[in-house]
PDB file of N, CA, C and O in Angstrom:
ATOM      1  N   MET A   1     117.544-154.559 -77.737  1.00  0.00           N
ATOM      2  CA  MET A   1     116.136-154.189 -77.651  1.00  0.00           C
ATOM      3  C   MET A   1     115.995-152.700 -77.415  1.00  0.00           C
ATOM      4  O   MET A   1     116.820-152.077 -76.746  1.00  0.00           O
ATOM      5  N   SER A   2     114.967-152.156 -77.959  1.00  0.00           N
ATOM      6  CA  SER A   2     114.697-150.731 -77.814  1.00  0.00           C
ATOM      7  C   SER A   2     113.993-150.471 -76.488  1.00  0.00           C
ATOM      8  O   SER A   2     113.140-151.250 -76.063  1.00  0.00           O
ATOM      9  N   SER A   3     114.357-149.373 -75.841  1.00  0.00           N
ATOM     10  CA  SER A   3     113.703-149.010 -74.594  1.00  0.00           C
ATOM     11  C   SER A   3     112.538-148.066 -74.829  1.00  0.00           C
ATOM     12  O   SER A   3     111.991-147.492 -73.888  1.00  0.00           O
ATOM     13  N   ARG A   4     112.160-147.907 -76.103  1.00  0.00           N
ATOM     14  CA  ARG A   4     111.047-147.018 -76.451  1.00  0.00           C
ATOM     15  C   ARG A   4     109.734-147.560 -75.934  1.00  0.00           C
ATOM     16  O   ARG A   4     109.457-148.756 -76.025  1.00  0.00           O
ATOM     17  N   ARG A   5     108.940-146.675 -75.396  1.00  0.00           N
ATOM     18  CA  ARG A   5     107.639-147.030 -74.875  1.00  0.00           C
ATOM     19  C   ARG A   5     106.612-146.755 -75.957  1.00  0.00           C
ATOM     20  O   ARG A   5     106.699-145.742 -76.650  1.00  0.00           O
ATOM     21  N   THR A   6     105.637-147.645 -76.110  1.00  0.00           N
ATOM     22  CA  THR A   6     104.576-147.440 -77.081  1.00  0.00           C
ATOM     23  C   THR A   6     103.618-146.398 -76.527  1.00  0.00           C
ATOM     24  O   THR A   6     103.142-146.520 -75.399  1.00  0.00           O
ATOM     25  N   LEU A   7     103.339-145.379 -77.318  1.00  0.00           N
ATOM     26  CA  LEU A   7     102.400-144.341 -76.910  1.00  0.00           C
ATOM     27  C   LEU A   7     100.991-144.805 -77.207  1.00  0.00           C
ATOM     28  O   LEU A   7     100.730-145.374 -78.267  1.00  0.00           O
ATOM     29  N   ILE A   8     100.075-144.563 -76.272  1.00  0.00           N
ATOM     30  CA  ILE A   8      98.697-145.010 -76.386  1.00  0.00           C
ATOM     31  C   ILE A   8      97.775-143.805 -76.362  1.00  0.00           C
ATOM     32  O   ILE A   8      97.939-142.910 -75.533  1.00  0.00           O
ATOM     33  N   CYS A   9      96.799-143.778 -77.274  1.00  0.00           N
ATOM     34  CA  CYS A   9      95.807-142.702 -77.303  1.00  0.00           C
ATOM     35  C   CYS A   9      94.949-142.782 -76.044  1.00  0.00           C
ATOM     36  O   CYS A   9      94.413-143.842 -75.721  1.00  0.00           O
ATOM     37  N   THR A  10      94.819-141.664 -75.336  1.00  0.00           N
ATOM     38  CA  THR A  10      94.020-141.615 -74.121  1.00  0.00           C
ATOM     39  C   THR A  10      92.547-141.794 -74.420  1.00  0.00           C
ATOM     40  O   THR A  10      91.807-142.282 -73.565  1.00  0.00           O
ATOM     41  N   SER A  11      92.094-141.415 -75.612  1.00  0.00           N
ATOM     42  CA  SER A  11      90.684-141.519 -75.972  1.00  0.00           C
ATOM     43  C   SER A  11      90.271-142.934 -76.371  1.00  0.00           C
ATOM     44  O   SER A  11      89.308-143.473 -75.826  1.00  0.00           O
ATOM     45  N   CYS A  12      90.989-143.539 -77.314  1.00  0.00           N
ATOM     46  CA  CYS A  12      90.565-144.841 -77.849  1.00  0.00           C
ATOM     47  C   CYS A  12      91.384-146.016 -77.357  1.00  0.00           C
ATOM     48  O   CYS A  12      90.958-147.163 -77.498  1.00  0.00           O
ATOM     49  N   GLY A  13      92.559-145.759 -76.779  1.00  0.00           N
ATOM     50  CA  GLY A  13      93.389-146.821 -76.241  1.00  0.00           C
ATOM     51  C   GLY A  13      94.257-147.539 -77.266  1.00  0.00           C
ATOM     52  O   GLY A  13      94.939-148.508 -76.929  1.00  0.00           O
ATOM     53  N   LYS A  14      94.239-147.078 -78.506  1.00  0.00           N
ATOM     54  CA  LYS A  14      95.051-147.712 -79.553  1.00  0.00           C
ATOM     55  C   LYS A  14      96.450-147.098 -79.580  1.00  0.00           C
ATOM     56  O   LYS A  14      96.632-145.941 -79.200  1.00  0.00           O
ATOM     57  N   PRO A  15      97.445-147.882 -80.035  1.00  0.00           N
ATOM     58  CA  PRO A  15      98.800-147.348 -80.140  1.00  0.00           C
ATOM     59  C   PRO A  15      98.874-146.198 -81.153  1.00  0.00           C
ATOM     60  O   PRO A  15      98.182-146.209 -82.171  1.00  0.00           O
ATOM     61  N   ILE A  16      99.708-145.224 -80.862  1.00  0.00           N
ATOM     62  CA  ILE A  16      99.930-144.108 -81.772  1.00  0.00           C
ATOM     63  C   ILE A  16     101.102-144.466 -82.682  1.00  0.00           C
ATOM     64  O   ILE A  16     102.195-144.787 -82.216  1.00  0.00           O
ATOM     65  N   VAL A  17     100.853-144.406 -83.970  1.00  0.00           N
ATOM     66  CA  VAL A  17     101.830-144.783 -84.982  1.00  0.00           C
ATOM     67  C   VAL A  17     102.814-143.629 -85.183  1.00  0.00           C
ATOM     68  O   VAL A  17     102.393-142.475 -85.277  1.00  0.00           O
ATOM     69  N   PRO A  18     104.123-143.922 -85.250  1.00  0.00           N
ATOM     70  CA  PRO A  18     105.092-142.864 -85.518  1.00  0.00           C
ATOM     71  C   PRO A  18     104.757-142.140 -86.830  1.00  0.00           C
ATOM     72  O   PRO A  18     104.433-142.779 -87.831  1.00  0.00           O
ATOM     73  N   GLY A  19     104.838-140.831 -86.815  1.00  0.00           N
ATOM     74  CA  GLY A  19     104.530-140.035 -87.994  1.00  0.00           C
ATOM     75  C   GLY A  19     103.074-139.614 -88.078  1.00  0.00           C
ATOM     76  O   GLY A  19     102.720-138.783 -88.914  1.00  0.00           O
ATOM     77  N   GLU A  20     102.226-140.173 -87.227  1.00  0.00           N
ATOM     78  CA  GLU A  20     100.805-139.812 -87.205  1.00  0.00           C
ATOM     79  C   GLU A  20     100.662-138.399 -86.647  1.00  0.00           C
ATOM     80  O   GLU A  20     101.486-137.954 -85.848  1.00  0.00           O
ATOM     81  N   ALA A  21      99.624-137.706 -87.067  1.00  0.00           N
ATOM     82  CA  ALA A  21      99.383-136.335 -86.586  1.00  0.00           C
ATOM     83  C   ALA A  21      98.713-136.381 -85.218  1.00  0.00           C
ATOM     84  O   ALA A  21      97.576-135.941 -85.046  1.00  0.00           O
ATOM     85  N   SER A  22      99.450-136.926 -84.246  1.00  0.00           N
ATOM     86  CA  SER A  22      98.930-137.010 -82.889  1.00  0.00           C
ATOM     87  C   SER A  22      99.343-135.752 -82.116  1.00  0.00           C
ATOM     88  O   SER A  22     100.134-134.937 -82.591  1.00  0.00           O
ATOM     89  N   VAL A  23      98.787-135.626 -80.925  1.00  0.00           N
ATOM     90  CA  VAL A  23      99.103-134.481 -80.089  1.00  0.00           C
ATOM     91  C   VAL A  23      99.186-134.950 -78.637  1.00  0.00           C
ATOM     92  O   VAL A  23      98.534-135.918 -78.247  1.00  0.00           O
ATOM     93  N   ASN A  24      99.994-134.254 -77.850  1.00  0.00           N
ATOM     94  CA  ASN A  24     100.031-134.518 -76.411  1.00  0.00           C
ATOM     95  C   ASN A  24     100.070-133.197 -75.684  1.00  0.00           C
ATOM     96  O   ASN A  24     100.622-132.211 -76.172  1.00  0.00           O
ATOM     97  N   PHE A  25      99.465-133.195 -74.493  1.00  0.00           N
ATOM     98  CA  PHE A  25      99.397-131.989 -73.674  1.00  0.00           C
ATOM     99  C   PHE A  25      99.124-132.403 -72.238  1.00  0.00           C
ATOM    100  O   PHE A  25      98.588-133.486 -72.001  1.00  0.00           O
ATOM    101  N   PRO A  26      99.484-131.554 -71.269  1.00  0.00           N
ATOM    102  CA  PRO A  26      99.180-131.893 -69.879  1.00  0.00           C
ATOM    103  C   PRO A  26      97.683-131.768 -69.642  1.00  0.00           C
ATOM    104  O   PRO A  26      97.005-130.988 -70.310  1.00  0.00           O
ATOM    105  N   CYS A  27      97.173-132.532 -68.695  1.00  0.00           N
ATOM    106  CA  CYS A  27      95.753-132.442 -68.349  1.00  0.00           C
ATOM    107  C   CYS A  27      95.421-130.979 -68.035  1.00  0.00           C
ATOM    108  O   CYS A  27      96.114-130.353 -67.233  1.00  0.00           O
ATOM    109  N   PRO A  28      94.367-130.424 -68.657  1.00  0.00           N
ATOM    110  CA  PRO A  28      94.011-129.025 -68.415  1.00  0.00           C
ATOM    111  C   PRO A  28      93.561-128.757 -66.976  1.00  0.00           C
ATOM    112  O   PRO A  28      93.562-127.612 -66.523  1.00  0.00           O
ATOM    113  N   ASN A  29      93.177-129.818 -66.264  1.00  0.00           N
ATOM    114  CA  ASN A  29      92.691-129.631 -64.888  1.00  0.00           C
ATOM    115  C   ASN A  29      93.798-129.774 -63.855  1.00  0.00           C
ATOM    116  O   ASN A  29      94.010-128.866 -63.051  1.00  0.00           O
ATOM    117  N   CYS A  30      94.514-130.906 -63.863  1.00  0.00           N
ATOM    118  CA  CYS A  30      95.518-131.142 -62.836  1.00  0.00           C
ATOM    119  C   CYS A  30      96.955-130.937 -63.309  1.00  0.00           C
ATOM    120  O   CYS A  30      97.838-130.647 -62.501  1.00  0.00           O
ATOM    121  N   GLY A  31      97.197-131.086 -64.615  1.00  0.00           N
ATOM    122  CA  GLY A  31      98.545-130.918 -65.155  1.00  0.00           C
ATOM    123  C   GLY A  31      99.514-132.035 -64.809  1.00  0.00           C
ATOM    124  O   GLY A  31     100.690-131.952 -65.165  1.00  0.00           O
ATOM    125  N   LYS A  32      99.060-133.074 -64.128  1.00  0.00           N
ATOM    126  CA  LYS A  32      99.950-134.155 -63.678  1.00  0.00           C
ATOM    127  C   LYS A  32     100.194-135.219 -64.737  1.00  0.00           C
ATOM    128  O   LYS A  32     101.231-135.883 -64.725  1.00  0.00           O
ATOM    129  N   VAL A  33      99.246-135.386 -65.651  1.00  0.00           N
ATOM    130  CA  VAL A  33      99.301-136.461 -66.640  1.00  0.00           C
ATOM    131  C   VAL A  33      99.396-135.891 -68.036  1.00  0.00           C
ATOM    132  O   VAL A  33      98.770-134.877 -68.343  1.00  0.00           O
ATOM    133  N   LYS A  34     100.186-136.548 -68.892  1.00  0.00           N
ATOM    134  CA  LYS A  34     100.272-136.143 -70.292  1.00  0.00           C
ATOM    135  C   LYS A  34      99.173-136.888 -71.057  1.00  0.00           C
ATOM    136  O   LYS A  34      99.150-138.118 -71.064  1.00  0.00           O
ATOM    137  N   ILE A  35      98.281-136.161 -71.689  1.00  0.00           N
ATOM    138  CA  ILE A  35      97.200-136.723 -72.483  1.00  0.00           C
ATOM    139  C   ILE A  35      97.701-136.878 -73.913  1.00  0.00           C
ATOM    140  O   ILE A  35      98.216-135.929 -74.503  1.00  0.00           O
ATOM    141  N   TRP A  36      97.546-138.092 -74.475  1.00  0.00           N
ATOM    142  CA  TRP A  36      97.924-138.358 -75.867  1.00  0.00           C
ATOM    143  C   TRP A  36      96.654-138.596 -76.660  1.00  0.00           C
ATOM    144  O   TRP A  36      95.777-139.342 -76.223  1.00  0.00           O
ATOM    145  N   ARG A  37      96.547-137.963 -77.831  1.00  0.00           N
ATOM    146  CA  ARG A  37      95.373-138.170 -78.691  1.00  0.00           C
ATOM    147  C   ARG A  37      95.833-138.467 -80.109  1.00  0.00           C
ATOM    148  O   ARG A  37      96.675-137.760 -80.663  1.00  0.00           O
ATOM    149  N   CYS A  38      95.266-139.531 -80.694  1.00  0.00           N
ATOM    150  CA  CYS A  38      95.611-139.901 -82.065  1.00  0.00           C
ATOM    151  C   CYS A  38      94.897-138.969 -83.047  1.00  0.00           C
ATOM    152  O   CYS A  38      94.004-138.208 -82.675  1.00  0.00           O
ATOM    153  N   GLU A  39      95.311-139.052 -84.287  1.00  0.00           N
ATOM    154  CA  GLU A  39      94.762-138.192 -85.331  1.00  0.00           C
ATOM    155  C   GLU A  39      93.253-138.379 -85.483  1.00  0.00           C
ATOM    156  O   GLU A  39      92.525-137.393 -85.600  1.00  0.00           O
ATOM    157  N   LEU A  40      92.769-139.620 -85.482  1.00  0.00           N
ATOM    158  CA  LEU A  40      91.340-139.878 -85.678  1.00  0.00           C
ATOM    159  C   LEU A  40      90.515-139.345 -84.511  1.00  0.00           C
ATOM    160  O   LEU A  40      89.465-138.743 -84.732  1.00  0.00           O
ATOM    161  N   CYS A  41      90.962-139.551 -83.284  1.00  0.00           N
ATOM    162  CA  CYS A  41      90.216-139.056 -82.124  1.00  0.00           C
ATOM    163  C   CYS A  41      90.174-137.527 -82.100  1.00  0.00           C
ATOM    164  O   CYS A  41      89.184-136.936 -81.668  1.00  0.00           O
ATOM    165  N   ARG A  42      91.241-136.896 -82.561  1.00  0.00           N
ATOM    166  CA  ARG A  42      91.250-135.438 -82.662  1.00  0.00           C
ATOM    167  C   ARG A  42      90.223-134.982 -83.691  1.00  0.00           C
ATOM    168  O   ARG A  42      89.438-134.071 -83.428  1.00  0.00           O
ATOM    169  N   GLU A  43      90.227-135.626 -84.880  1.00  0.00           N
ATOM    170  CA  GLU A  43      89.308-135.246 -85.955  1.00  0.00           C
ATOM    171  C   GLU A  43      87.840-135.439 -85.547  1.00  0.00           C
ATOM    172  O   GLU A  43      86.982-134.621 -85.879  1.00  0.00           O
ATOM    173  N   LEU A  44      87.569-136.527 -84.825  1.00  0.00           N
ATOM    174  CA  LEU A  44      86.193-136.842 -84.430  1.00  0.00           C
ATOM    175  C   LEU A  44      85.808-136.216 -83.087  1.00  0.00           C
ATOM    176  O   LEU A  44      84.677-136.381 -82.629  1.00  0.00           O
ATOM    177  N   ALA A  45      86.736-135.505 -82.458  1.00  0.00           N
ATOM    178  CA  ALA A  45      86.531-134.863 -81.157  1.00  0.00           C
ATOM    179  C   ALA A  45      86.010-135.841 -80.120  1.00  0.00           C
ATOM    180  O   ALA A  45      85.096-135.535 -79.355  1.00  0.00           O
ATOM    181  N   ARG A  46      86.616-137.037 -80.109  1.00  0.00           N
ATOM    182  CA  ARG A  46      86.231-138.054 -79.120  1.00  0.00           C
ATOM    183  C   ARG A  46      86.677-137.590 -77.739  1.00  0.00           C
ATOM    184  O   ARG A  46      87.734-136.975 -77.594  1.00  0.00           O
ATOM    185  N   PRO A  47      85.872-137.885 -76.732  1.00  0.00           N
ATOM    186  CA  PRO A  47      86.220-137.460 -75.374  1.00  0.00           C
ATOM    187  C   PRO A  47      87.393-138.248 -74.804  1.00  0.00           C
ATOM    188  O   PRO A  47      87.664-139.369 -75.234  1.00  0.00           O
ATOM    189  N   TYR A  48      88.077-137.662 -73.847  1.00  0.00           N
ATOM    190  CA  TYR A  48      89.141-138.333 -73.116  1.00  0.00           C
ATOM    191  C   TYR A  48      88.925-138.084 -71.639  1.00  0.00           C
ATOM    192  O   TYR A  48      88.271-137.113 -71.258  1.00  0.00           O
ATOM    193  N   THR A  49      89.469-138.951 -70.806  1.00  0.00           N
ATOM    194  CA  THR A  49      89.370-138.815 -69.361  1.00  0.00           C
ATOM    195  C   THR A  49      90.760-138.892 -68.765  1.00  0.00           C
ATOM    196  O   THR A  49      91.517-139.814 -69.068  1.00  0.00           O
ATOM    197  N   CYS A  50      91.102-137.936 -67.925  1.00  0.00           N
ATOM    198  CA  CYS A  50      92.404-137.941 -67.251  1.00  0.00           C
ATOM    199  C   CYS A  50      92.405-139.074 -66.232  1.00  0.00           C
ATOM    200  O   CYS A  50      91.514-139.147 -65.385  1.00  0.00           O
ATOM    201  N   PRO A  51      93.406-139.964 -66.307  1.00  0.00           N
ATOM    202  CA  PRO A  51      93.460-141.070 -65.355  1.00  0.00           C
ATOM    203  C   PRO A  51      93.820-140.636 -63.939  1.00  0.00           C
ATOM    204  O   PRO A  51      93.649-141.411 -62.998  1.00  0.00           O
ATOM    205  N   SER A  52      94.310-139.421 -63.772  1.00  0.00           N
ATOM    206  CA  SER A  52      94.699-138.927 -62.458  1.00  0.00           C
ATOM    207  C   SER A  52      93.547-138.253 -61.722  1.00  0.00           C
ATOM    208  O   SER A  52      93.270-138.576 -60.567  1.00  0.00           O
ATOM    209  N   CYS A  53      92.870-137.312 -62.394  1.00  0.00           N
ATOM    210  CA  CYS A  53      91.834-136.536 -61.699  1.00  0.00           C
ATOM    211  C   CYS A  53      90.418-136.784 -62.203  1.00  0.00           C
ATOM    212  O   CYS A  53      89.455-136.319 -61.592  1.00  0.00           O
ATOM    213  N   GLY A  54      90.279-137.515 -63.316  1.00  0.00           N
ATOM    214  CA  GLY A  54      88.960-137.810 -63.843  1.00  0.00           C
ATOM    215  C   GLY A  54      88.367-136.723 -64.737  1.00  0.00           C
ATOM    216  O   GLY A  54      87.218-136.829 -65.167  1.00  0.00           O
ATOM    217  N   PHE A  55      89.146-135.681 -65.018  1.00  0.00           N
ATOM    218  CA  PHE A  55      88.667-134.616 -65.907  1.00  0.00           C
ATOM    219  C   PHE A  55      88.310-135.181 -67.274  1.00  0.00           C
ATOM    220  O   PHE A  55      89.060-135.982 -67.833  1.00  0.00           O
ATOM    221  N   GLU A  56      87.172-134.768 -67.813  1.00  0.00           N
ATOM    222  CA  GLU A  56      86.746-135.206 -69.142  1.00  0.00           C
ATOM    223  C   GLU A  56      86.808-134.038 -70.098  1.00  0.00           C
ATOM    224  O   GLU A  56      86.304-132.953 -69.809  1.00  0.00           O
ATOM    225  N   GLY A  57      87.430-134.268 -71.238  1.00  0.00           N
ATOM    226  CA  GLY A  57      87.560-133.201 -72.225  1.00  0.00           C
ATOM    227  C   GLY A  57      87.200-133.687 -73.611  1.00  0.00           C
ATOM    228  O   GLY A  57      87.118-134.891 -73.854  1.00  0.00           O
ATOM    229  N   PRO A  58      86.988-132.756 -74.514  1.00  0.00           N
ATOM    230  CA  PRO A  58      86.658-133.102 -75.893  1.00  0.00           C
ATOM    231  C   PRO A  58      87.899-133.449 -76.708  1.00  0.00           C
ATOM    232  O   PRO A  58      87.792-133.763 -77.894  1.00  0.00           O
TER     233      PRO A  58
END
């Protein structure tokens, strides 16, 4: 079995497909959590919320 963890988009909650134009970055406010965004949420500028500090970003 693979020990790979499924990556989940922080904005929409859907799994990120390998090869998709997704992005990840530390929370701009606290830096404690890695924010993952799928290609569609990036294109539509859907908001995301940091699960650690509650910061909301575009």
